[in-house]
PDB file of N, CA, C and O in Angstrom:
ATOM      1  N   UNK A   1     123.512 102.472 120.761  1.00  0.00           N
ATOM      2  CA  UNK A   1     124.567 103.067 121.548  1.00  0.00           C
ATOM      3  C   UNK A   1     125.937 102.827 120.895  1.00  0.00           C
ATOM      4  O   UNK A   1     126.822 103.680 120.964  1.00  0.00           O
ATOM      5  N   UNK A   2     126.097 101.670 120.270  1.00  0.00           N
ATOM      6  CA  UNK A   2     127.361 101.356 119.599  1.00  0.00           C
ATOM      7  C   UNK A   2     127.596 102.308 118.430  1.00  0.00           C
ATOM      8  O   UNK A   2     128.726 102.742 118.205  1.00  0.00           O
ATOM      9  N   UNK A   3     126.551 102.634 117.690  1.00  0.00           N
ATOM     10  CA  UNK A   3     126.684 103.564 116.569  1.00  0.00           C
ATOM     11  C   UNK A   3     127.082 104.957 117.058  1.00  0.00           C
ATOM     12  O   UNK A   3     127.923 105.610 116.440  1.00  0.00           O
ATOM     13  N   UNK A   4     126.494 105.412 118.145  1.00  0.00           N
ATOM     14  CA  UNK A   4     126.851 106.716 118.709  1.00  0.00           C
ATOM     15  C   UNK A   4     128.312 106.715 119.164  1.00  0.00           C
ATOM     16  O   UNK A   4     129.017 107.710 118.995  1.00  0.00           O
ATOM     17  N   UNK A   5     128.761 105.607 119.735  1.00  0.00           N
ATOM     18  CA  UNK A   5     130.161 105.513 120.156  1.00  0.00           C
ATOM     19  C   UNK A   5     131.093 105.523 118.951  1.00  0.00           C
ATOM     20  O   UNK A   5     132.160 106.134 118.999  1.00  0.00           O
ATOM     21  N   UNK A   6     130.697 104.850 117.870  1.00  0.00           N
ATOM     22  CA  UNK A   6     131.495 104.867 116.645  1.00  0.00           C
ATOM     23  C   UNK A   6     131.688 106.287 116.133  1.00  0.00           C
ATOM     24  O   UNK A   6     132.792 106.677 115.754  1.00  0.00           O
ATOM     25  N   UNK A   7     130.613 107.047 116.127  1.00  0.00           N
ATOM     26  CA  UNK A   7     130.679 108.427 115.651  1.00  0.00           C
ATOM     27  C   UNK A   7     131.560 109.264 116.574  1.00  0.00           C
ATOM     28  O   UNK A   7     132.389 110.045 116.108  1.00  0.00           O
ATOM     29  N   UNK A   8     131.378 109.098 117.887  1.00  0.00           N
ATOM     30  CA  UNK A   8     132.213 109.825 118.844  1.00  0.00           C
ATOM     31  C   UNK A   8     133.676 109.439 118.678  1.00  0.00           C
ATOM     32  O   UNK A   8     134.556 110.294 118.781  1.00  0.00           O
ATOM     33  N   UNK A   9     133.943 108.179 118.426  1.00  0.00           N
ATOM     34  CA  UNK A   9     135.313 107.716 118.224  1.00  0.00           C
ATOM     35  C   UNK A   9     135.960 108.403 117.031  1.00  0.00           C
ATOM     36  O   UNK A   9     137.114 108.825 117.104  1.00  0.00           O
ATOM     37  N   UNK A  10     135.227 108.515 115.943  1.00  0.00           N
ATOM     38  CA  UNK A  10     135.771 109.180 114.759  1.00  0.00           C
ATOM     39  C   UNK A  10     136.009 110.666 115.011  1.00  0.00           C
ATOM     40  O   UNK A  10     137.037 111.208 114.605  1.00  0.00           O
ATOM     41  N   UNK A  11     135.071 111.321 115.675  1.00  0.00           N
ATOM     42  CA  UNK A  11     135.232 112.748 115.971  1.00  0.00           C
ATOM     43  C   UNK A  11     136.412 112.967 116.900  1.00  0.00           C
ATOM     44  O   UNK A  11     137.201 113.890 116.694  1.00  0.00           O
ATOM     45  N   UNK A  12     136.540 112.135 117.915  1.00  0.00           N
ATOM     46  CA  UNK A  12     137.662 112.259 118.854  1.00  0.00           C
ATOM     47  C   UNK A  12     138.988 111.994 118.146  1.00  0.00           C
ATOM     48  O   UNK A  12     139.974 112.688 118.390  1.00  0.00           O
ATOM     49  N   UNK A  13     139.011 111.004 117.281  1.00  0.00           N
ATOM     50  CA  UNK A  13     140.227 110.705 116.532  1.00  0.00           C
ATOM     51  C   UNK A  13     140.621 111.831 115.597  1.00  0.00           C
ATOM     52  O   UNK A  13     141.803 112.143 115.455  1.00  0.00           O
ATOM     53  N   UNK A  14     139.634 112.441 114.961  1.00  0.00           N
ATOM     54  CA  UNK A  14     139.921 113.573 114.091  1.00  0.00           C
ATOM     55  C   UNK A  14     140.408 114.779 114.890  1.00  0.00           C
ATOM     56  O   UNK A  14     141.239 115.549 114.407  1.00  0.00           O
ATOM     57  N   UNK A  15     139.896 114.947 116.110  1.00  0.00           N
ATOM     58  CA  UNK A  15     140.379 116.054 116.947  1.00  0.00           C
ATOM     59  C   UNK A  15     141.836 115.826 117.356  1.00  0.00           C
ATOM     60  O   UNK A  15     142.605 116.782 117.462  1.00  0.00           O
ATOM     61  N   UNK A  16     142.219 114.564 117.586  1.00  0.00           N
ATOM     62  CA  UNK A  16     143.615 114.254 117.896  1.00  0.00           C
ATOM     63  C   UNK A  16     144.511 114.550 116.697  1.00  0.00           C
ATOM     64  O   UNK A  16     145.584 115.135 116.846  1.00  0.00           O
ATOM     65  N   UNK A  17     144.070 114.148 115.520  1.00  0.00           N
ATOM     66  CA  UNK A  17     144.834 114.417 114.306  1.00  0.00           C
ATOM     67  C   UNK A  17     144.942 115.921 114.065  1.00  0.00           C
ATOM     68  O   UNK A  17     145.999 116.410 113.668  1.00  0.00           O
ATOM     69  N   UNK A  18     143.859 116.652 114.300  1.00  0.00           N
ATOM     70  CA  UNK A  18     143.879 118.110 114.155  1.00  0.00           C
ATOM     71  C   UNK A  18     144.867 118.738 115.133  1.00  0.00           C
ATOM     72  O   UNK A  18     145.600 119.663 114.781  1.00  0.00           O
ATOM     73  N   UNK A  19     144.880 118.233 116.351  1.00  0.00           N
ATOM     74  CA  UNK A  19     145.806 118.755 117.352  1.00  0.00           C
ATOM     75  C   UNK A  19     147.250 118.537 116.923  1.00  0.00           C
ATOM     76  O   UNK A  19     148.066 119.454 117.006  1.00  0.00           O
ATOM     77  N   UNK A  20     147.571 117.328 116.466  1.00  0.00           N
ATOM     78  CA  UNK A  20     148.938 117.004 116.093  1.00  0.00           C
ATOM     79  C   UNK A  20     149.369 117.602 114.752  1.00  0.00           C
ATOM     80  O   UNK A  20     150.513 118.033 114.605  1.00  0.00           O
ATOM     81  N   UNK A  21     148.465 117.629 113.781  1.00  0.00           N
ATOM     82  CA  UNK A  21     148.852 118.009 112.424  1.00  0.00           C
ATOM     83  C   UNK A  21     148.630 119.490 112.110  1.00  0.00           C
ATOM     84  O   UNK A  21     149.268 120.028 111.205  1.00  0.00           O
ATOM     85  N   UNK A  22     147.735 120.156 112.845  1.00  0.00           N
ATOM     86  CA  UNK A  22     147.449 121.560 112.551  1.00  0.00           C
ATOM     87  C   UNK A  22     147.823 122.465 113.726  1.00  0.00           C
ATOM     88  O   UNK A  22     148.601 123.405 113.563  1.00  0.00           O
ATOM     89  N   UNK A  23     147.274 122.184 114.903  1.00  0.00           N
ATOM     90  CA  UNK A  23     147.457 123.097 116.032  1.00  0.00           C
ATOM     91  C   UNK A  23     148.896 123.142 116.529  1.00  0.00           C
ATOM     92  O   UNK A  23     149.441 124.226 116.736  1.00  0.00           O
ATOM     93  N   UNK A  24     149.516 121.988 116.721  1.00  0.00           N
ATOM     94  CA  UNK A  24     150.890 121.978 117.236  1.00  0.00           C
ATOM     95  C   UNK A  24     151.877 122.612 116.248  1.00  0.00           C
ATOM     96  O   UNK A  24     152.705 123.422 116.665  1.00  0.00           O
ATOM     97  N   UNK A  25     151.819 122.273 114.957  1.00  0.00           N
ATOM     98  CA  UNK A  25     152.710 122.983 114.025  1.00  0.00           C
ATOM     99  C   UNK A  25     152.441 124.488 113.973  1.00  0.00           C
ATOM    100  O   UNK A  25     153.375 125.279 113.845  1.00  0.00           O
ATOM    101  N   UNK A  26     151.164 124.889 114.071  1.00  0.00           N
ATOM    102  CA  UNK A  26     150.845 126.325 114.075  1.00  0.00           C
ATOM    103  C   UNK A  26     151.475 127.008 115.277  1.00  0.00           C
ATOM    104  O   UNK A  26     151.938 128.145 115.178  1.00  0.00           O
ATOM    105  N   UNK A  27     151.495 126.324 116.405  1.00  0.00           N
ATOM    106  CA  UNK A  27     152.089 126.909 117.602  1.00  0.00           C
ATOM    107  C   UNK A  27     153.611 127.018 117.471  1.00  0.00           C
ATOM    108  O   UNK A  27     154.179 128.080 117.725  1.00  0.00           O
ATOM    109  N   UNK A  28     154.254 125.958 117.087  1.00  0.00           N
ATOM    110  CA  UNK A  28     155.711 125.929 117.119  1.00  0.00           C
ATOM    111  C   UNK A  28     156.386 126.527 115.886  1.00  0.00           C
ATOM    112  O   UNK A  28     157.512 127.014 115.982  1.00  0.00           O
ATOM    113  N   UNK A  29     155.721 126.499 114.729  1.00  0.00           N
ATOM    114  CA  UNK A  29     156.348 127.037 113.523  1.00  0.00           C
ATOM    115  C   UNK A  29     155.880 128.455 113.183  1.00  0.00           C
ATOM    116  O   UNK A  29     156.628 129.247 112.610  1.00  0.00           O
ATOM    117  N   UNK A  30     154.623 128.761 113.547  1.00  0.00           N
ATOM    118  CA  UNK A  30     154.062 130.060 113.166  1.00  0.00           C
ATOM    119  C   UNK A  30     153.697 130.936 114.367  1.00  0.00           C
ATOM    120  O   UNK A  30     153.158 132.028 114.188  1.00  0.00           O
ATOM    121  N   UNK A  31     153.980 130.481 115.570  1.00  0.00           N
ATOM    122  CA  UNK A  31     153.719 131.198 116.818  1.00  0.00           C
ATOM    123  C   UNK A  31     152.248 131.617 116.960  1.00  0.00           C
ATOM    124  O   UNK A  31     151.954 132.705 117.455  1.00  0.00           O
ATOM    125  N   UNK A  32     151.337 130.755 116.529  1.00  0.00           N
ATOM    126  CA  UNK A  32     149.901 130.966 116.722  1.00  0.00           C
ATOM    127  C   UNK A  32     149.517 130.146 117.948  1.00  0.00           C
ATOM    128  O   UNK A  32     149.264 128.945 117.847  1.00  0.00           O
ATOM    129  N   UNK A  33     149.476 130.800 119.103  1.00  0.00           N
ATOM    130  CA  UNK A  33     149.333 130.074 120.366  1.00  0.00           C
ATOM    131  C   UNK A  33     147.882 129.764 120.734  1.00  0.00           C
ATOM    132  O   UNK A  33     147.622 128.771 121.413  1.00  0.00           O
ATOM    133  N   UNK A  34     146.949 130.584 120.302  1.00  0.00           N
ATOM    134  CA  UNK A  34     145.555 130.415 120.739  1.00  0.00           C
ATOM    135  C   UNK A  34     144.910 129.152 120.191  1.00  0.00           C
ATOM    136  O   UNK A  34     144.032 128.581 120.838  1.00  0.00           O
ATOM    137  N   UNK A  35     145.321 128.713 119.028  1.00  0.00           N
ATOM    138  CA  UNK A  35     144.684 127.553 118.408  1.00  0.00           C
ATOM    139  C   UNK A  35     144.913 126.272 119.228  1.00  0.00           C
ATOM    140  O   UNK A  35     144.044 125.401 119.271  1.00  0.00           O
ATOM    141  N   UNK A  36     146.062 126.162 119.865  1.00  0.00           N
ATOM    142  CA  UNK A  36     146.350 124.954 120.646  1.00  0.00           C
ATOM    143  C   UNK A  36     145.413 124.860 121.837  1.00  0.00           C
ATOM    144  O   UNK A  36     144.954 123.771 122.181  1.00  0.00           O
ATOM    145  N   UNK A  37     145.128 125.978 122.465  1.00  0.00           N
ATOM    146  CA  UNK A  37     144.227 125.946 123.621  1.00  0.00           C
ATOM    147  C   UNK A  37     142.830 125.499 123.196  1.00  0.00           C
ATOM    148  O   UNK A  37     142.218 124.655 123.850  1.00  0.00           O
ATOM    149  N   UNK A  38     142.337 126.059 122.115  1.00  0.00           N
ATOM    150  CA  UNK A  38     140.975 125.728 121.661  1.00  0.00           C
ATOM    151  C   UNK A  38     140.892 124.271 121.214  1.00  0.00           C
ATOM    152  O   UNK A  38     140.005 123.534 121.646  1.00  0.00           O
ATOM    153  N   UNK A  39     141.805 123.865 120.359  1.00  0.00           N
ATOM    154  CA  UNK A  39     141.780 122.480 119.845  1.00  0.00           C
ATOM    155  C   UNK A  39     142.098 121.496 120.966  1.00  0.00           C
ATOM    156  O   UNK A  39     141.492 120.428 121.046  1.00  0.00           O
ATOM    157  N   UNK A  40     143.042 121.849 121.827  1.00  0.00           N
ATOM    158  CA  UNK A  40     143.397 120.970 122.942  1.00  0.00           C
ATOM    159  C   UNK A  40     142.259 120.785 123.928  1.00  0.00           C
ATOM    160  O   UNK A  40     142.006 119.669 124.382  1.00  0.00           O
ATOM    161  N   UNK A  41     141.571 121.863 124.263  1.00  0.00           N
ATOM    162  CA  UNK A  41     140.434 121.767 125.188  1.00  0.00           C
ATOM    163  C   UNK A  41     139.301 120.948 124.561  1.00  0.00           C
ATOM    164  O   UNK A  41     138.680 120.120 125.227  1.00  0.00           O
ATOM    165  N   UNK A  42     139.044 121.188 123.292  1.00  0.00           N
ATOM    166  CA  UNK A  42     138.004 120.421 122.593  1.00  0.00           C
ATOM    167  C   UNK A  42     138.360 118.940 122.571  1.00  0.00           C
ATOM    168  O   UNK A  42     137.517 118.089 122.854  1.00  0.00           O
ATOM    169  N   UNK A  43     139.595 118.639 122.238  1.00  0.00           N
ATOM    170  CA  UNK A  43     140.034 117.243 122.218  1.00  0.00           C
ATOM    171  C   UNK A  43     139.939 116.621 123.611  1.00  0.00           C
ATOM    172  O   UNK A  43     139.513 115.474 123.746  1.00  0.00           O
ATOM    173  N   UNK A  44     140.325 117.356 124.631  1.00  0.00           N
ATOM    174  CA  UNK A  44     140.254 116.836 125.999  1.00  0.00           C
ATOM    175  C   UNK A  44     138.838 116.499 126.422  1.00  0.00           C
ATOM    176  O   UNK A  44     138.596 115.452 127.024  1.00  0.00           O
ATOM    177  N   UNK A  45     137.907 117.376 126.112  1.00  0.00           N
ATOM    178  CA  UNK A  45     136.502 117.115 126.457  1.00  0.00           C
ATOM    179  C   UNK A  45     135.954 115.929 125.667  1.00  0.00           C
ATOM    180  O   UNK A  45     135.221 115.098 126.205  1.00  0.00           O
ATOM    181  N   UNK A  46     136.313 115.860 124.397  1.00  0.00           N
ATOM    182  CA  UNK A  46     135.882 114.713 123.583  1.00  0.00           C
ATOM    183  C   UNK A  46     136.489 113.417 124.103  1.00  0.00           C
ATOM    184  O   UNK A  46     135.829 112.377 124.103  1.00  0.00           O
ATOM    185  N   UNK A  47     137.747 113.474 124.549  1.00  0.00           N
ATOM    186  CA  UNK A  47     138.394 112.280 125.073  1.00  0.00           C
ATOM    187  C   UNK A  47     137.716 111.796 126.352  1.00  0.00           C
ATOM    188  O   UNK A  47     137.526 110.595 126.542  1.00  0.00           O
ATOM    189  N   UNK A  48     137.352 112.733 127.230  1.00  0.00           N
ATOM    190  CA  UNK A  48     136.641 112.342 128.453  1.00  0.00           C
ATOM    191  C   UNK A  48     135.299 111.690 128.124  1.00  0.00           C
ATOM    192  O   UNK A  48     134.930 110.682 128.727  1.00  0.00           O
ATOM    193  N   UNK A  49     134.574 112.264 127.172  1.00  0.00           N
ATOM    194  CA  UNK A  49     133.307 111.665 126.750  1.00  0.00           C
ATOM    195  C   UNK A  49     133.548 110.285 126.144  1.00  0.00           C
ATOM    196  O   UNK A  49     132.755 109.367 126.354  1.00  0.00           O
ATOM    197  N   UNK A  50     134.627 110.138 125.401  1.00  0.00           N
ATOM    198  CA  UNK A  50     135.000 108.861 124.780  1.00  0.00           C
ATOM    199  C   UNK A  50     135.239 107.787 125.844  1.00  0.00           C
ATOM    200  O   UNK A  50     134.750 106.665 125.715  1.00  0.00           O
ATOM    201  N   UNK A  51     135.981 108.128 126.879  1.00  0.00           N
ATOM    202  CA  UNK A  51     136.286 107.153 127.936  1.00  0.00           C
ATOM    203  C   UNK A  51     135.010 106.732 128.660  1.00  0.00           C
ATOM    204  O   UNK A  51     134.792 105.543 128.895  1.00  0.00           O
ATOM    205  N   UNK A  52     134.177 107.694 129.010  1.00  0.00           N
ATOM    206  CA  UNK A  52     132.932 107.376 129.717  1.00  0.00           C
ATOM    207  C   UNK A  52     132.025 106.526 128.837  1.00  0.00           C
ATOM    208  O   UNK A  52     131.465 105.529 129.293  1.00  0.00           O
ATOM    209  N   UNK A  53     131.882 106.922 127.579  1.00  0.00           N
ATOM    210  CA  UNK A  53     131.004 106.160 126.689  1.00  0.00           C
ATOM    211  C   UNK A  53     131.583 104.788 126.375  1.00  0.00           C
ATOM    212  O   UNK A  53     130.826 103.837 126.180  1.00  0.00           O
ATOM    213  N   UNK A  54     132.912 104.661 126.320  1.00  0.00           N
ATOM    214  CA  UNK A  54     133.507 103.348 126.068  1.00  0.00           C
ATOM    215  C   UNK A  54     133.202 102.389 127.212  1.00  0.00           C
ATOM    216  O   UNK A  54     132.991 101.197 126.989  1.00  0.00           O
ATOM    217  N   UNK A  55     133.179 102.906 128.429  1.00  0.00           N
ATOM    218  CA  UNK A  55     132.809 102.059 129.570  1.00  0.00           C
ATOM    219  C   UNK A  55     131.371 101.570 129.458  1.00  0.00           C
ATOM    220  O   UNK A  55     131.089 100.392 129.677  1.00  0.00           O
ATOM    221  N   UNK A  56     130.471 102.478 129.118  1.00  0.00           N
ATOM    222  CA  UNK A  56     129.056 102.101 128.985  1.00  0.00           C
ATOM    223  C   UNK A  56     128.860 101.087 127.866  1.00  0.00           C
ATOM    224  O   UNK A  56     128.140 100.102 128.031  1.00  0.00           O
ATOM    225  N   UNK A  57     129.497 101.329 126.738  1.00  0.00           N
ATOM    226  CA  UNK A  57     129.354 100.419 125.594  1.00  0.00           C
ATOM    227  C   UNK A  57     130.005  99.077 125.896  1.00  0.00           C
ATOM    228  O   UNK A  57     129.485  98.032 125.504  1.00  0.00           O
ATOM    229  N   UNK A  58     131.143  99.096 126.592  1.00  0.00           N
ATOM    230  CA  UNK A  58     131.823  97.827 126.891  1.00  0.00           C
ATOM    231  C   UNK A  58     130.956  96.924 127.760  1.00  0.00           C
ATOM    232  O   UNK A  58     130.961  95.705 127.592  1.00  0.00           O
ATOM    233  N   UNK A  59     130.220  97.513 128.677  1.00  0.00           N
ATOM    234  CA  UNK A  59     129.333  96.700 129.510  1.00  0.00           C
ATOM    235  C   UNK A  59     128.136  96.185 128.704  1.00  0.00           C
ATOM    236  O   UNK A  59     127.715  95.039 128.857  1.00  0.00           O
ATOM    237  N   UNK A  60     127.601  97.050 127.850  1.00  0.00           N
ATOM    238  CA  UNK A  60     126.444  96.649 127.062  1.00  0.00           C
ATOM    239  C   UNK A  60     126.807  95.592 126.013  1.00  0.00           C
ATOM    240  O   UNK A  60     126.019  94.683 125.754  1.00  0.00           O
ATOM    241  N   UNK A  61     127.992  95.705 125.411  1.00  0.00           N
ATOM    242  CA  UNK A  61     128.421  94.786 124.353  1.00  0.00           C
ATOM    243  C   UNK A  61     129.192  93.580 124.897  1.00  0.00           C
ATOM    244  O   UNK A  61     129.575  92.698 124.129  1.00  0.00           O
ATOM    245  N   UNK A  62     129.421  93.533 126.201  1.00  0.00           N
ATOM    246  CA  UNK A  62     130.188  92.463 126.849  1.00  0.00           C
ATOM    247  C   UNK A  62     131.594  92.322 126.259  1.00  0.00           C
ATOM    248  O   UNK A  62     132.041  91.220 125.939  1.00  0.00           O
ATOM    249  N   UNK A  63     132.278  93.455 126.122  1.00  0.00           N
ATOM    250  CA  UNK A  63     133.661  93.431 125.656  1.00  0.00           C
ATOM    251  C   UNK A  63     134.556  92.858 126.738  1.00  0.00           C
ATOM    252  O   UNK A  63     134.285  93.013 127.928  1.00  0.00           O
ATOM    253  N   UNK A  64     135.613  92.202 126.322  1.00  0.00           N
ATOM    254  CA  UNK A  64     136.616  91.757 127.281  1.00  0.00           C
ATOM    255  C   UNK A  64     137.411  92.974 127.752  1.00  0.00           C
ATOM    256  O   UNK A  64     137.402  94.024 127.109  1.00  0.00           O
ATOM    257  N   UNK A  65     138.087  92.820 128.863  1.00  0.00           N
ATOM    258  CA  UNK A  65     138.906  93.906 129.386  1.00  0.00           C
ATOM    259  C   UNK A  65     140.016  94.238 128.390  1.00  0.00           C
ATOM    260  O   UNK A  65     140.361  95.407 128.216  1.00  0.00           O
ATOM    261  N   UNK A  66     140.570  93.231 127.743  1.00  0.00           N
ATOM    262  CA  UNK A  66     141.636  93.456 126.773  1.00  0.00           C
ATOM    263  C   UNK A  66     141.133  94.278 125.585  1.00  0.00           C
ATOM    264  O   UNK A  66     141.818  95.196 125.135  1.00  0.00           O
ATOM    265  N   UNK A  67     139.942  93.955 125.076  1.00  0.00           N
ATOM    266  CA  UNK A  67     139.401  94.722 123.956  1.00  0.00           C
ATOM    267  C   UNK A  67     139.129  96.160 124.378  1.00  0.00           C
ATOM    268  O   UNK A  67     139.400  97.091 123.619  1.00  0.00           O
ATOM    269  N   UNK A  68     138.596  96.346 125.583  1.00  0.00           N
ATOM    270  CA  UNK A  68     138.339  97.700 126.084  1.00  0.00           C
ATOM    271  C   UNK A  68     139.645  98.491 126.192  1.00  0.00           C
ATOM    272  O   UNK A  68     139.681  99.680 125.876  1.00  0.00           O
ATOM    273  N   UNK A  69     140.703  97.835 126.634  1.00  0.00           N
ATOM    274  CA  UNK A  69     142.000  98.515 126.733  1.00  0.00           C
ATOM    275  C   UNK A  69     142.523  98.882 125.337  1.00  0.00           C
ATOM    276  O   UNK A  69     143.148  99.929 125.171  1.00  0.00           O
ATOM    277  N   UNK A  70     142.276  98.039 124.347  1.00  0.00           N
ATOM    278  CA  UNK A  70     142.657  98.376 122.974  1.00  0.00           C
ATOM    279  C   UNK A  70     141.844  99.556 122.447  1.00  0.00           C
ATOM    280  O   UNK A  70     142.356 100.388 121.697  1.00  0.00           O
ATOM    281  N   UNK A  71     140.572  99.621 122.845  1.00  0.00           N
ATOM    282  CA  UNK A  71     139.732 100.764 122.478  1.00  0.00           C
ATOM    283  C   UNK A  71     140.300 102.039 123.092  1.00  0.00           C
ATOM    284  O   UNK A  71     140.339 103.079 122.434  1.00  0.00           O
ATOM    285  N   UNK A  72     140.737 101.967 124.339  1.00  0.00           N
ATOM    286  CA  UNK A  72     141.354 103.132 124.976  1.00  0.00           C
ATOM    287  C   UNK A  72     142.671 103.489 124.294  1.00  0.00           C
ATOM    288  O   UNK A  72     142.973 104.670 124.119  1.00  0.00           O
ATOM    289  N   UNK A  73     143.452 102.495 123.909  1.00  0.00           N
ATOM    290  CA  UNK A  73     144.697 102.759 123.206  1.00  0.00           C
ATOM    291  C   UNK A  73     144.430 103.451 121.871  1.00  0.00           C
ATOM    292  O   UNK A  73     145.194 104.321 121.452  1.00  0.00           O
ATOM    293  N   UNK A  74     143.352 103.065 121.214  1.00  0.00           N
ATOM    294  CA  UNK A  74     142.999 103.682 119.933  1.00  0.00           C
ATOM    295  C   UNK A  74     142.687 105.168 120.079  1.00  0.00           C
ATOM    296  O   UNK A  74     142.742 105.915 119.102  1.00  0.00           O
ATOM    297  N   UNK A  75     142.361 105.595 121.292  1.00  0.00           N
ATOM    298  CA  UNK A  75     142.036 107.010 121.491  1.00  0.00           C
ATOM    299  C   UNK A  75     143.268 107.894 121.574  1.00  0.00           C
ATOM    300  O   UNK A  75     143.148 109.116 121.495  1.00  0.00           O
ATOM    301  N   UNK A  76     144.440 107.313 121.730  1.00  0.00           N
ATOM    302  CA  UNK A  76     145.656 108.119 121.856  1.00  0.00           C
ATOM    303  C   UNK A  76     146.650 107.869 120.721  1.00  0.00           C
ATOM    304  O   UNK A  76     147.712 108.489 120.692  1.00  0.00           O
ATOM    305  N   UNK A  77     146.331 106.989 119.803  1.00  0.00           N
ATOM    306  CA  UNK A  77     147.195 106.709 118.658  1.00  0.00           C
ATOM    307  C   UNK A  77     146.559 107.354 117.424  1.00  0.00           C
ATOM    308  O   UNK A  77     145.433 107.015 117.060  1.00  0.00           O
ATOM    309  N   UNK A  78     147.269 108.275 116.783  1.00  0.00           N
ATOM    310  CA  UNK A  78     146.689 108.909 115.593  1.00  0.00           C
ATOM    311  C   UNK A  78     146.331 107.882 114.527  1.00  0.00           C
ATOM    312  O   UNK A  78     147.080 106.937 114.283  1.00  0.00           O
ATOM    313  N   UNK A  79     145.195 108.077 113.907  1.00  0.00           N
ATOM    314  CA  UNK A  79     144.655 107.251 112.823  1.00  0.00           C
ATOM    315  C   UNK A  79     144.150 105.883 113.284  1.00  0.00           C
ATOM    316  O   UNK A  79     143.619 105.136 112.462  1.00  0.00           O
ATOM    317  N   UNK A  80     144.290 105.529 114.545  1.00  0.00           N
ATOM    318  CA  UNK A  80     143.761 104.254 115.042  1.00  0.00           C
ATOM    319  C   UNK A  80     142.237 104.282 115.110  1.00  0.00           C
ATOM    320  O   UNK A  80     141.602 103.229 115.149  1.00  0.00           O
ATOM    321  N   UNK A  81     141.650 105.468 115.124  1.00  0.00           N
ATOM    322  CA  UNK A  81     140.194 105.558 115.171  1.00  0.00           C
ATOM    323  C   UNK A  81     139.557 104.919 113.933  1.00  0.00           C
ATOM    324  O   UNK A  81     138.438 104.412 114.003  1.00  0.00           O
ATOM    325  N   UNK A  82     140.271 104.945 112.799  1.00  0.00           N
ATOM    326  CA  UNK A  82     139.729 104.359 111.573  1.00  0.00           C
ATOM    327  C   UNK A  82     139.753 102.827 111.623  1.00  0.00           C
ATOM    328  O   UNK A  82     138.849 102.173 111.103  1.00  0.00           O
ATOM    329  N   UNK A  83     140.771 102.267 112.240  1.00  0.00           N
ATOM    330  CA  UNK A  83     140.848 100.817 112.433  1.00  0.00           C
ATOM    331  C   UNK A  83     139.752 100.382 113.409  1.00  0.00           C
ATOM    332  O   UNK A  83     139.074  99.379 113.191  1.00  0.00           O
ATOM    333  N   UNK A  84     139.592 101.150 114.482  1.00  0.00           N
ATOM    334  CA  UNK A  84     138.554 100.846 115.461  1.00  0.00           C
ATOM    335  C   UNK A  84     137.173 100.950 114.824  1.00  0.00           C
ATOM    336  O   UNK A  84     136.299 100.130 115.104  1.00  0.00           O
ATOM    337  N   UNK A  85     136.970 101.940 113.978  1.00  0.00           N
ATOM    338  CA  UNK A  85     135.680 102.107 113.316  1.00  0.00           C
ATOM    339  C   UNK A  85     135.318 100.876 112.494  1.00  0.00           C
ATOM    340  O   UNK A  85     134.168 100.439 112.497  1.00  0.00           O
ATOM    341  N   UNK A  86     136.291 100.325 111.797  1.00  0.00           N
ATOM    342  CA  UNK A  86     136.041  99.118 110.998  1.00  0.00           C
ATOM    343  C   UNK A  86     135.625  97.946 111.893  1.00  0.00           C
ATOM    344  O   UNK A  86     134.717  97.189 111.551  1.00  0.00           O
ATOM    345  N   UNK A  87     136.296  97.803 113.040  1.00  0.00           N
ATOM    346  CA  UNK A  87     135.960  96.721 113.969  1.00  0.00           C
ATOM    347  C   UNK A  87     134.569  96.921 114.581  1.00  0.00           C
ATOM    348  O   UNK A  87     133.810  95.964 114.733  1.00  0.00           O
ATOM    349  N   UNK A  88     134.247  98.154 114.926  1.00  0.00           N
ATOM    350  CA  UNK A  88     132.941  98.430 115.519  1.00  0.00           C
ATOM    351  C   UNK A  88     131.817  98.253 114.503  1.00  0.00           C
ATOM    352  O   UNK A  88     130.711  97.859 114.872  1.00  0.00           O
ATOM    353  N   UNK A  89     132.085  98.540 113.228  1.00  0.00           N
ATOM    354  CA  UNK A  89     131.087  98.279 112.179  1.00  0.00           C
ATOM    355  C   UNK A  89     130.786  96.786 112.091  1.00  0.00           C
ATOM    356  O   UNK A  89     129.632  96.389 111.929  1.00  0.00           O
ATOM    357  N   UNK A  90     131.830  95.958 112.198  1.00  0.00           N
ATOM    358  CA  UNK A  90     131.619  94.500 112.184  1.00  0.00           C
ATOM    359  C   UNK A  90     130.727  94.078 113.341  1.00  0.00           C
ATOM    360  O   UNK A  90     129.810  93.276 113.165  1.00  0.00           O
ATOM    361  N   UNK A  91     130.996  94.619 114.527  1.00  0.00           N
ATOM    362  CA  UNK A  91     130.179  94.287 115.695  1.00  0.00           C
ATOM    363  C   UNK A  91     128.744  94.748 115.505  1.00  0.00           C
ATOM    364  O   UNK A  91     127.805  94.054 115.896  1.00  0.00           O
ATOM    365  N   UNK A  92     128.575  95.921 114.902  1.00  0.00           N
ATOM    366  CA  UNK A  92     127.244  96.445 114.651  1.00  0.00           C
ATOM    367  C   UNK A  92     126.462  95.536 113.705  1.00  0.00           C
ATOM    368  O   UNK A  92     125.272  95.294 113.911  1.00  0.00           O
ATOM    369  N   UNK A  93     127.128  95.039 112.680  1.00  0.00           N
ATOM    370  CA  UNK A  93     126.478  94.138 111.736  1.00  0.00           C
ATOM    371  C   UNK A  93     126.127  92.806 112.389  1.00  0.00           C
ATOM    372  O   UNK A  93     125.089  92.219 112.084  1.00  0.00           O
ATOM    373  N   UNK A  94     126.986  92.326 113.286  1.00  0.00           N
ATOM    374  CA  UNK A  94     126.701  91.078 113.995  1.00  0.00           C
ATOM    375  C   UNK A  94     125.494  91.226 114.903  1.00  0.00           C
ATOM    376  O   UNK A  94     124.690  90.300 115.010  1.00  0.00           O
ATOM    377  N   UNK A  95     125.351  92.352 115.548  1.00  0.00           N
ATOM    378  CA  UNK A  95     124.205  92.604 116.433  1.00  0.00           C
ATOM    379  C   UNK A  95     122.927  92.716 115.610  1.00  0.00           C
ATOM    380  O   UNK A  95     121.874  92.231 116.023  1.00  0.00           O
ATOM    381  N   UNK A  96     123.021  93.359 114.437  1.00  0.00           N
ATOM    382  CA  UNK A  96     121.842  93.539 113.589  1.00  0.00           C
ATOM    383  C   UNK A  96     121.385  92.228 112.971  1.00  0.00           C
ATOM    384  O   UNK A  96     120.200  92.073 112.676  1.00  0.00           O
ATOM    385  N   UNK A  97     122.295  91.283 112.769  1.00  0.00           N
ATOM    386  CA  UNK A  97     121.931  90.021 112.099  1.00  0.00           C
ATOM    387  C   UNK A  97     121.264  89.038 113.020  1.00  0.00           C
ATOM    388  O   UNK A  97     120.905  87.940 112.596  1.00  0.00           O
TER     389      UNK A  97
END
């Protein structure tokens, strides 16, 4: 379950970066309005799945409330998904050992 959450975290983080770096500039600089709706809706659905799955994983992995809150913070900070991925890989290796 932790590996699936890691993958979802990366996909959600990339959707946030896509929203900020591609869709928003396309809307405001090139007046391409449809892309923001598609990318924004996709990111929103991925974010909801991220929050639900983070709750399930936090209970299974016995995360502290503070760590879970940092995981949630990583979902709204661009490029934080890569830092979180490194931390989750460490946890995955500890569980496997």
